[in-house]
PQR file with spaces between the fields and no chain letter, atoms N, CA, C, O and H, PARSE charges and radii, in Angstrom:
ATOM       1  N    MET     1       0.768   -1.354   -0.106 -0.4000 1.5000
ATOM       2  CA   MET     1       0.120    0.061   -0.121 -0.0000 2.0000
ATOM       3  C    MET     1       1.004    1.216    0.053  0.5500 1.7000
ATOM       4  O    MET     1       0.652    2.277   -0.464 -0.5500 1.4000
ATOM       5  N    GLU     2       1.795    1.175    0.524 -0.4000 1.5000
ATOM       6  CA   GLU     2       3.104    2.426    0.599 -0.0000 2.0000
ATOM       7  C    GLU     2       3.046    2.986   -0.649  0.5500 1.7000
ATOM       8  O    GLU     2       2.541    4.062   -0.969 -0.5500 1.4000
ATOM       9  H    GLU     2       2.081    0.313    0.944  0.4000 1.0000
ATOM      10  N    SER     3       3.706    2.023   -1.456 -0.4000 1.5000
ATOM      11  CA   SER     3       3.821    2.466   -2.640 -0.0000 2.0000
ATOM      12  C    SER     3       3.020    3.172   -3.708  0.5500 1.7000
ATOM      13  O    SER     3       3.471    3.806   -4.661 -0.5500 1.4000
ATOM      14  H    SER     3       4.116    1.149   -1.196  0.4000 1.0000
ATOM      15  N    HIS     4       1.734    2.952   -3.383 -0.4000 1.5000
ATOM      16  CA   HIS     4       0.893    3.385   -3.854 -0.0000 2.0000
ATOM      17  C    HIS     4       0.050    4.685   -3.180  0.5500 1.7000
ATOM      18  O    HIS     4      -1.096    4.940   -3.551 -0.5500 1.4000
ATOM      19  H    HIS     4       1.368    2.436   -2.608  0.4000 1.0000
ATOM      20  N    GLY     5       0.560    5.266   -2.423 -0.4000 1.5000
ATOM      21  CA   GLY     5       0.294    6.328   -1.582 -0.0000 2.0000
ATOM      22  C    GLY     5       0.597    7.276   -1.912  0.5500 1.7000
ATOM      23  O    GLY     5       1.273    7.292   -2.940 -0.5500 1.4000
ATOM      24  H    GLY     5       1.491    5.059   -2.121  0.4000 1.0000
ATOM      25  N    ALA     6       0.245    8.718   -1.176 -0.4000 1.5000
ATOM      26  CA   ALA     6       0.350   10.064   -1.704 -0.0000 2.0000
ATOM      27  C    ALA     6       0.734   10.545   -0.271  0.5500 1.7000
ATOM      28  O    ALA     6       0.389   10.038    0.797 -0.5500 1.4000
ATOM      29  H    ALA     6      -0.304    8.705   -0.341  0.4000 1.0000
ATOM      30  N    ALA     7       1.523   11.633   -0.482 -0.4000 1.5000
ATOM      31  CA   ALA     7       2.104   12.450    0.731 -0.0000 2.0000
ATOM      32  C    ALA     7       1.069   13.228    1.215  0.5500 1.7000
ATOM      33  O    ALA     7       0.401   14.057    0.597 -0.5500 1.4000
ATOM      34  H    ALA     7       1.804   12.044   -1.350  0.4000 1.0000
ATOM      35  N    GLY     8       0.971   12.802    2.687 -0.4000 1.5000
ATOM      36  CA   GLY     8      -0.201   13.157    3.446 -0.0000 2.0000
ATOM      37  C    GLY     8      -1.288   12.762    3.681  0.5500 1.7000
ATOM      38  O    GLY     8      -2.082   13.359    4.408 -0.5500 1.4000
ATOM      39  H    GLY     8       1.513   12.129    3.190  0.4000 1.0000
ATOM      40  N    LYS     9      -1.518   11.647    3.082 -0.4000 1.5000
ATOM      41  CA   LYS     9      -2.834   11.138    2.774 -0.0000 2.0000
ATOM      42  C    LYS     9      -2.473    9.321    3.378  0.5500 1.7000
ATOM      43  O    LYS     9      -1.492    8.640    3.080 -0.5500 1.4000
ATOM      44  H    LYS     9      -0.873   11.162    2.491  0.4000 1.0000
ATOM      45  N    ILE    10      -3.597    8.952    4.244 -0.4000 1.5000
ATOM      46  CA   ILE    10      -3.740    7.431    4.531 -0.0000 2.0000
ATOM      47  C    ILE    10      -4.440    6.791    3.599  0.5500 1.7000
ATOM      48  O    ILE    10      -5.569    7.121    3.238 -0.5500 1.4000
ATOM      49  H    ILE    10      -4.394    9.505    4.487  0.4000 1.0000
ATOM      50  N    HIS    11      -3.772    5.814    3.157 -0.4000 1.5000
ATOM      51  CA   HIS    11      -4.198    5.269    1.884 -0.0000 2.0000
ATOM      52  C    HIS    11      -4.521    3.663    2.698  0.5500 1.7000
ATOM      53  O    HIS    11      -3.578    3.078    3.230 -0.5500 1.4000
ATOM      54  H    HIS    11      -2.854    5.546    3.450  0.4000 1.0000
ATOM      55  N    VAL    12      -5.709    3.156    2.713 -0.4000 1.5000
ATOM      56  CA   VAL    12      -6.271    1.779    3.522 -0.0000 2.0000
ATOM      57  C    VAL    12      -7.068    0.625    2.294  0.5500 1.7000
ATOM      58  O    VAL    12      -7.762    0.816    1.295 -0.5500 1.4000
ATOM      59  H    VAL    12      -6.476    3.631    2.280  0.4000 1.0000
ATOM      60  N    SER    13      -6.707   -0.213    2.769 -0.4000 1.5000
ATOM      61  CA   SER    13      -7.880   -1.350    2.072 -0.0000 2.0000
ATOM      62  C    SER    13      -9.255   -1.222    1.950  0.5500 1.7000
ATOM      63  O    SER    13      -9.844   -0.243    2.408 -0.5500 1.4000
ATOM      64  H    SER    13      -6.143   -0.368    3.580  0.4000 1.0000
ATOM      65  N    GLU    14      -9.842   -2.167    1.347 -0.4000 1.5000
ATOM      66  CA   GLU    14     -11.202   -2.389    1.304 -0.0000 2.0000
ATOM      67  C    GLU    14     -11.767   -2.788    2.662  0.5500 1.7000
ATOM      68  O    GLU    14     -12.723   -2.290    3.257 -0.5500 1.4000
ATOM      69  H    GLU    14      -9.363   -2.962    0.975  0.4000 1.0000
ATOM      70  N    GLU    15     -10.864   -3.926    3.071 -0.4000 1.5000
ATOM      71  CA   GLU    15     -10.745   -4.890    4.032 -0.0000 2.0000
ATOM      72  C    GLU    15     -10.580   -3.900    5.848  0.5500 1.7000
ATOM      73  O    GLU    15     -11.086   -4.227    6.922 -0.5500 1.4000
ATOM      74  H    GLU    15     -10.088   -4.330    2.587  0.4000 1.0000
ATOM      75  N    PHE    16      -9.893   -2.964    5.602 -0.4000 1.5000
ATOM      76  CA   PHE    16      -9.736   -1.879    6.520 -0.0000 2.0000
ATOM      77  C    PHE    16     -10.910   -1.282    6.791  0.5500 1.7000
ATOM      78  O    PHE    16     -11.375   -1.269    7.930 -0.5500 1.4000
ATOM      79  H    PHE    16      -9.481   -2.698    4.730  0.4000 1.0000
ATOM      80  N    LYS    17     -11.490   -0.739    5.774 -0.4000 1.5000
ATOM      81  CA   LYS    17     -12.925    0.195    5.741 -0.0000 2.0000
ATOM      82  C    LYS    17     -13.790   -0.392    6.173  0.5500 1.7000
ATOM      83  O    LYS    17     -14.580    0.183    6.922 -0.5500 1.4000
ATOM      84  H    LYS    17     -11.112   -0.749    4.849  0.4000 1.0000
ATOM      85  N    HIS    18     -13.984   -2.078    5.776 -0.4000 1.5000
ATOM      86  CA   HIS    18     -15.098   -2.520    6.245 -0.0000 2.0000
ATOM      87  C    HIS    18     -14.918   -2.689    7.960  0.5500 1.7000
ATOM      88  O    HIS    18     -15.936   -2.589    8.646 -0.5500 1.4000
ATOM      89  H    HIS    18     -13.343   -2.546    5.168  0.4000 1.0000
ATOM      90  N    ALA    19     -14.034   -2.861    8.400 -0.4000 1.5000
ATOM      91  CA   ALA    19     -13.746   -3.404    9.920 -0.0000 2.0000
ATOM      92  C    ALA    19     -13.666   -2.096   10.667  0.5500 1.7000
ATOM      93  O    ALA    19     -13.868   -2.241   11.872 -0.5500 1.4000
ATOM      94  H    ALA    19     -13.207   -2.942    7.844  0.4000 1.0000
ATOM      95  N    VAL    20     -13.420   -0.825   10.271 -0.4000 1.5000
ATOM      96  CA   VAL    20     -13.372    0.303   11.024 -0.0000 2.0000
ATOM      97  C    VAL    20     -14.677    0.892   10.909  0.5500 1.7000
ATOM      98  O    VAL    20     -15.229    1.344   11.912 -0.5500 1.4000
ATOM      99  H    VAL    20     -13.256   -0.707    9.291  0.4000 1.0000
ATOM     100  N    GLU    21     -15.337    0.935    9.537 -0.4000 1.5000
ATOM     101  CA   GLU    21     -16.414    2.186    9.567 -0.0000 2.0000
ATOM     102  C    GLU    21     -17.595    1.777   10.249  0.5500 1.7000
ATOM     103  O    GLU    21     -18.527    2.537    9.988 -0.5500 1.4000
ATOM     104  H    GLU    21     -14.889    0.568    8.722  0.4000 1.0000
ATOM     105  N    THR    22     -17.817    1.099   10.821 -0.4000 1.5000
ATOM     106  CA   THR    22     -19.117    0.683   11.636 -0.0000 2.0000
ATOM     107  C    THR    22     -18.778    0.981   13.411  0.5500 1.7000
ATOM     108  O    THR    22     -19.606    1.088   14.316 -0.5500 1.4000
ATOM     109  H    THR    22     -17.059    0.482   11.032  0.4000 1.0000
ATOM     110  N    VAL    23     -17.469    1.052   13.480 -0.4000 1.5000
ATOM     111  CA   VAL    23     -17.427    1.348   14.933 -0.0000 2.0000
ATOM     112  C    VAL    23     -16.875    2.809   14.886  0.5500 1.7000
ATOM     113  O    VAL    23     -17.180    3.405   15.919 -0.5500 1.4000
ATOM     114  H    VAL    23     -16.796    0.965   12.745  0.4000 1.0000
ATOM     115  N    HIS    24     -16.217    3.506   14.082 -0.4000 1.5000
ATOM     116  CA   HIS    24     -15.731    5.017   13.840 -0.0000 2.0000
ATOM     117  C    HIS    24     -16.496    5.807   12.825  0.5500 1.7000
ATOM     118  O    HIS    24     -15.999    6.801   12.296 -0.5500 1.4000
ATOM     119  H    HIS    24     -15.969    3.022   13.243  0.4000 1.0000
ATOM     120  N    ALA    25     -17.849    5.324   12.513 -0.4000 1.5000
ATOM     121  CA   ALA    25     -18.248    6.043   11.005 -0.0000 2.0000
ATOM     122  C    ALA    25     -18.306    7.445   11.307  0.5500 1.7000
ATOM     123  O    ALA    25     -17.603    8.182   10.616 -0.5500 1.4000
ATOM     124  H    ALA    25     -18.253    4.517   12.943  0.4000 1.0000
ATOM     125  N    PRO    26     -19.087    8.003   12.307 -0.5600 1.5000
ATOM     126  CA   PRO    26     -19.241    9.534   12.395  0.2800 2.0000
ATOM     127  C    PRO    26     -17.894   10.408   12.415  0.5500 1.7000
ATOM     128  O    PRO    26     -17.910   11.628   12.246 -0.5500 1.4000
ATOM     129  N    SER    27     -16.584    9.569   12.667 -0.4000 1.5000
ATOM     130  CA   SER    27     -15.441   10.333   12.733 -0.0000 2.0000
ATOM     131  C    SER    27     -14.646   10.198   11.424  0.5500 1.7000
ATOM     132  O    SER    27     -13.878   11.118   11.141 -0.5500 1.4000
ATOM     133  H    SER    27     -16.571    8.578   12.804  0.4000 1.0000
ATOM     134  N    LEU    28     -14.749    9.178   10.622 -0.4000 1.5000
ATOM     135  CA   LEU    28     -13.748    9.187    9.488 -0.0000 2.0000
ATOM     136  C    LEU    28     -14.708    9.185    8.443  0.5500 1.7000
ATOM     137  O    LEU    28     -15.908    9.149    8.715 -0.5500 1.4000
ATOM     138  H    LEU    28     -15.373    8.431   10.851  0.4000 1.0000
ATOM     139  N    ARG    29     -14.255    9.225    7.160 -0.4000 1.5000
ATOM     140  CA   ARG    29     -14.485    9.610    5.686 -0.0000 2.0000
ATOM     141  C    ARG    29     -13.503    8.691    4.703  0.5500 1.7000
ATOM     142  O    ARG    29     -12.277    8.807    4.718 -0.5500 1.4000
ATOM     143  H    ARG    29     -13.280    9.254    6.940  0.4000 1.0000
ATOM     144  N    PHE    30     -14.052    7.980    4.050 -0.4000 1.5000
ATOM     145  CA   PHE    30     -13.408    7.188    3.334 -0.0000 2.0000
ATOM     146  C    PHE    30     -13.623    7.323    1.675  0.5500 1.7000
ATOM     147  O    PHE    30     -14.610    6.992    1.018 -0.5500 1.4000
ATOM     148  H    PHE    30     -15.048    7.885    4.038  0.4000 1.0000
ATOM     149  N    ILE    31     -12.230    7.986    1.172 -0.4000 1.5000
ATOM     150  CA   ILE    31     -12.588    8.550   -0.299 -0.0000 2.0000
ATOM     151  C    ILE    31     -12.241    7.253   -1.370  0.5500 1.7000
ATOM     152  O    ILE    31     -11.124    6.746   -1.271 -0.5500 1.4000
ATOM     153  H    ILE    31     -11.428    8.255    1.706  0.4000 1.0000
ATOM     154  N    PRO    32     -13.031    6.811   -2.212 -0.5600 1.5000
ATOM     155  CA   PRO    32     -12.845    5.744   -2.940  0.2800 2.0000
ATOM     156  C    PRO    32     -11.401    5.949   -4.128  0.5500 1.7000
ATOM     157  O    PRO    32     -11.472    6.800   -5.015 -0.5500 1.4000
ATOM     158  N    ARG    33     -10.336    5.176   -3.993 -0.4000 1.5000
ATOM     159  CA   ARG    33      -9.437    5.517   -4.962 -0.0000 2.0000
ATOM     160  C    ARG    33      -9.486    4.234   -6.299  0.5500 1.7000
ATOM     161  O    ARG    33      -8.625    4.032   -7.155 -0.5500 1.4000
ATOM     162  H    ARG    33     -10.279    4.484   -3.273  0.4000 1.0000
ATOM     163  N    GLY    34     -10.763    3.535   -6.102 -0.4000 1.5000
ATOM     164  CA   GLY    34     -10.467    2.626   -7.297 -0.0000 2.0000
ATOM     165  C    GLY    34      -9.760    1.388   -6.950  0.5500 1.7000
ATOM     166  O    GLY    34      -9.092    1.175   -5.938 -0.5500 1.4000
ATOM     167  H    GLY    34     -11.462    3.699   -5.407  0.4000 1.0000
ATOM     168  N    GLU    35     -10.040    0.489   -8.078 -0.4000 1.5000
ATOM     169  CA   GLU    35      -8.953   -0.355   -7.793 -0.0000 2.0000
ATOM     170  C    GLU    35      -7.509   -0.571   -8.412  0.5500 1.7000
ATOM     171  O    GLU    35      -7.357   -0.049   -9.516 -0.5500 1.4000
ATOM     172  H    GLU    35     -10.582    0.662   -8.900  0.4000 1.0000
ATOM     173  N    MET    36      -6.479   -1.219   -7.913 -0.4000 1.5000
ATOM     174  CA   MET    36      -5.525   -0.958   -8.383 -0.0000 2.0000
ATOM     175  C    MET    36      -4.841   -2.293   -7.688  0.5500 1.7000
ATOM     176  O    MET    36      -5.197   -2.857   -6.654 -0.5500 1.4000
ATOM     177  H    MET    36      -6.602   -1.643   -7.015  0.4000 1.0000
ATOM     178  N    GLU    37      -3.494   -2.702   -8.782 -0.4000 1.5000
ATOM     179  CA   GLU    37      -2.805   -3.949   -8.162 -0.0000 2.0000
ATOM     180  C    GLU    37      -1.763   -3.583   -7.240  0.5500 1.7000
ATOM     181  O    GLU    37      -0.941   -2.677   -7.383 -0.5500 1.4000
ATOM     182  H    GLU    37      -3.204   -2.243   -9.622  0.4000 1.0000
ATOM     183  N    ILE    38      -1.908   -4.530   -6.106 -0.4000 1.5000
ATOM     184  CA   ILE    38      -1.256   -4.275   -4.996 -0.0000 2.0000
ATOM     185  C    ILE    38      -0.296   -5.408   -4.663  0.5500 1.7000
ATOM     186  O    ILE    38      -0.796   -6.508   -4.429 -0.5500 1.4000
ATOM     187  H    ILE    38      -2.575   -5.266   -5.990  0.4000 1.0000
ATOM     188  N    LYS    39       1.205   -5.246   -4.607 -0.4000 1.5000
ATOM     189  CA   LYS    39       2.228   -5.942   -4.888 -0.0000 2.0000
ATOM     190  C    LYS    39       1.903   -7.362   -3.897  0.5500 1.7000
ATOM     191  O    LYS    39       1.719   -6.916   -2.764 -0.5500 1.4000
ATOM     192  H    LYS    39       1.612   -4.353   -4.797  0.4000 1.0000
ATOM     193  N    GLY    40       1.789   -8.587   -3.876 -0.4000 1.5000
ATOM     194  CA   GLY    40       1.906   -9.517   -3.444 -0.0000 2.0000
ATOM     195  C    GLY    40       0.239   -9.844   -2.679  0.5500 1.7000
ATOM     196  O    GLY    40      -0.008  -10.626   -1.760 -0.5500 1.4000
ATOM     197  H    GLY    40       1.938   -8.950   -4.796  0.4000 1.0000
ATOM     198  N    LYS    41      -0.792   -8.870   -3.497 -0.4000 1.5000
ATOM     199  CA   LYS    41      -2.341   -9.374   -3.090 -0.0000 2.0000
ATOM     200  C    LYS    41      -2.989   -9.045   -4.493  0.5500 1.7000
ATOM     201  O    LYS    41      -4.198   -8.817   -4.451 -0.5500 1.4000
ATOM     202  H    LYS    41      -0.591   -8.235   -4.243  0.4000 1.0000
ATOM     203  N    GLY    42      -2.436   -8.990   -5.604 -0.4000 1.5000
ATOM     204  CA   GLY    42      -3.397   -8.089   -6.760 -0.0000 2.0000
ATOM     205  C    GLY    42      -4.289   -7.564   -6.577  0.5500 1.7000
ATOM     206  O    GLY    42      -4.255   -6.941   -5.516 -0.5500 1.4000
ATOM     207  H    GLY    42      -1.454   -9.175   -5.637  0.4000 1.0000
ATOM     208  N    LYS    43      -5.662   -7.431   -7.422 -0.4000 1.5000
ATOM     209  CA   LYS    43      -6.465   -6.362   -7.704 -0.0000 2.0000
ATOM     210  C    LYS    43      -7.081   -5.892   -6.450  0.5500 1.7000
ATOM     211  O    LYS    43      -7.783   -6.722   -5.872 -0.5500 1.4000
ATOM     212  H    LYS    43      -5.689   -7.937   -8.284  0.4000 1.0000
ATOM     213  N    MET    44      -6.946   -4.601   -5.854 -0.4000 1.5000
ATOM     214  CA   MET    44      -7.889   -4.245   -4.621 -0.0000 2.0000
ATOM     215  C    MET    44      -8.396   -3.105   -4.962  0.5500 1.7000
ATOM     216  O    MET    44      -7.934   -2.454   -5.899 -0.5500 1.4000
ATOM     217  H    MET    44      -6.376   -3.927   -6.323  0.4000 1.0000
ATOM     218  N    LYS    45      -9.850   -2.548   -3.940 -0.4000 1.5000
ATOM     219  CA   LYS    45     -10.033   -1.611   -3.535 -0.0000 2.0000
ATOM     220  C    LYS    45      -9.556   -0.860   -3.038  0.5500 1.7000
ATOM     221  O    LYS    45      -9.110   -1.416   -2.034 -0.5500 1.4000
ATOM     222  H    LYS    45     -10.226   -3.077   -3.179  0.4000 1.0000
ATOM     223  N    THR    46      -9.236    0.339   -3.003 -0.4000 1.5000
ATOM     224  CA   THR    46      -8.622    0.960   -2.004 -0.0000 2.0000
ATOM     225  C    THR    46      -9.167    2.557   -1.781  0.5500 1.7000
ATOM     226  O    THR    46      -9.900    3.004   -2.663 -0.5500 1.4000
ATOM     227  H    THR    46      -9.599    0.790   -3.818  0.4000 1.0000
ATOM     228  N    TYR    47      -8.831    3.423   -0.631 -0.4000 1.5000
ATOM     229  CA   TYR    47      -9.680    4.397   -0.170 -0.0000 2.0000
ATOM     230  C    TYR    47      -8.494    5.196    0.732  0.5500 1.7000
ATOM     231  O    TYR    47      -7.804    4.613    1.568 -0.5500 1.4000
ATOM     232  H    TYR    47      -8.236    3.061    0.086  0.4000 1.0000
ATOM     233  N    PHE    48      -8.372    6.744    0.389 -0.4000 1.5000
ATOM     234  CA   PHE    48      -8.156    7.405    1.325 -0.0000 2.0000
ATOM     235  C    PHE    48      -8.839    7.677    2.516  0.5500 1.7000
ATOM     236  O    PHE    48     -10.005    8.006    2.298 -0.5500 1.4000
ATOM     237  H    PHE    48      -8.933    7.217   -0.290  0.4000 1.0000
ATOM     238  N    LEU    49      -8.509    7.654    3.764 -0.4000 1.5000
ATOM     239  CA   LEU    49      -8.691    7.529    5.052 -0.0000 2.0000
ATOM     240  C    LEU    49      -8.697    9.331    5.431  0.5500 1.7000
ATOM     241  O    LEU    49      -7.598    9.872    5.557 -0.5500 1.4000
ATOM     242  H    LEU    49      -7.562    7.386    3.941  0.4000 1.0000
ATOM     243  N    GLU    50      -9.791   10.052    5.570 -0.4000 1.5000
ATOM     244  CA   GLU    50      -9.661   11.291    6.255 -0.0000 2.0000
ATOM     245  C    GLU    50     -10.537   11.241    7.519  0.5500 1.7000
ATOM     246  O    GLU    50     -11.435   10.451    7.809 -0.5500 1.4000
ATOM     247  H    GLU    50     -10.684    9.613    5.468  0.4000 1.0000
ATOM     248  N    LYS    51     -10.002   12.374    8.248 -0.4000 1.5000
ATOM     249  CA   LYS    51     -11.017   12.597    9.205 -0.0000 2.0000
ATOM     250  C    LYS    51     -11.936   13.895    9.234  0.5500 1.7000
ATOM     251  O    LYS    51     -11.742   15.066    8.907 -0.5500 1.4000
ATOM     252  H    LYS    51      -9.272   13.016    8.012  0.4000 1.0000
ATOM     253  N    VAL    52     -13.182   13.093    9.846 -0.4000 1.5000
ATOM     254  CA   VAL    52     -14.370   14.444    9.619 -0.0000 2.0000
ATOM     255  C    VAL    52     -14.214   15.543   10.762  0.5500 1.7000
ATOM     256  O    VAL    52     -14.252   15.179   11.937 -0.5500 1.4000
ATOM     257  H    VAL    52     -13.339   12.142   10.112  0.4000 1.0000
ATOM     258  N    GLN    53     -14.032   16.943   10.415 -0.4000 1.5000
ATOM     259  CA   GLN    53     -13.861   17.843   11.333 -0.0000 2.0000
ATOM     260  C    GLN    53     -15.330   18.423   11.741  0.5500 1.7000
ATOM     261  O    GLN    53     -15.431   19.297   12.602 -0.5500 1.4000
ATOM     262  H    GLN    53     -14.001   17.239    9.460  0.4000 1.0000
């Protein structure tokens, strides 16, 4: 995931999104990044994670 990230952004997998969104839904926002080839994992849907202010 690190190699596909962007400066100042948190890049997470769809699995992470599903694990966290039900517990912390009001305080987090997941911005879709689309599917990308992740080394050792194959194609995965990914997101940027942002804190809702």
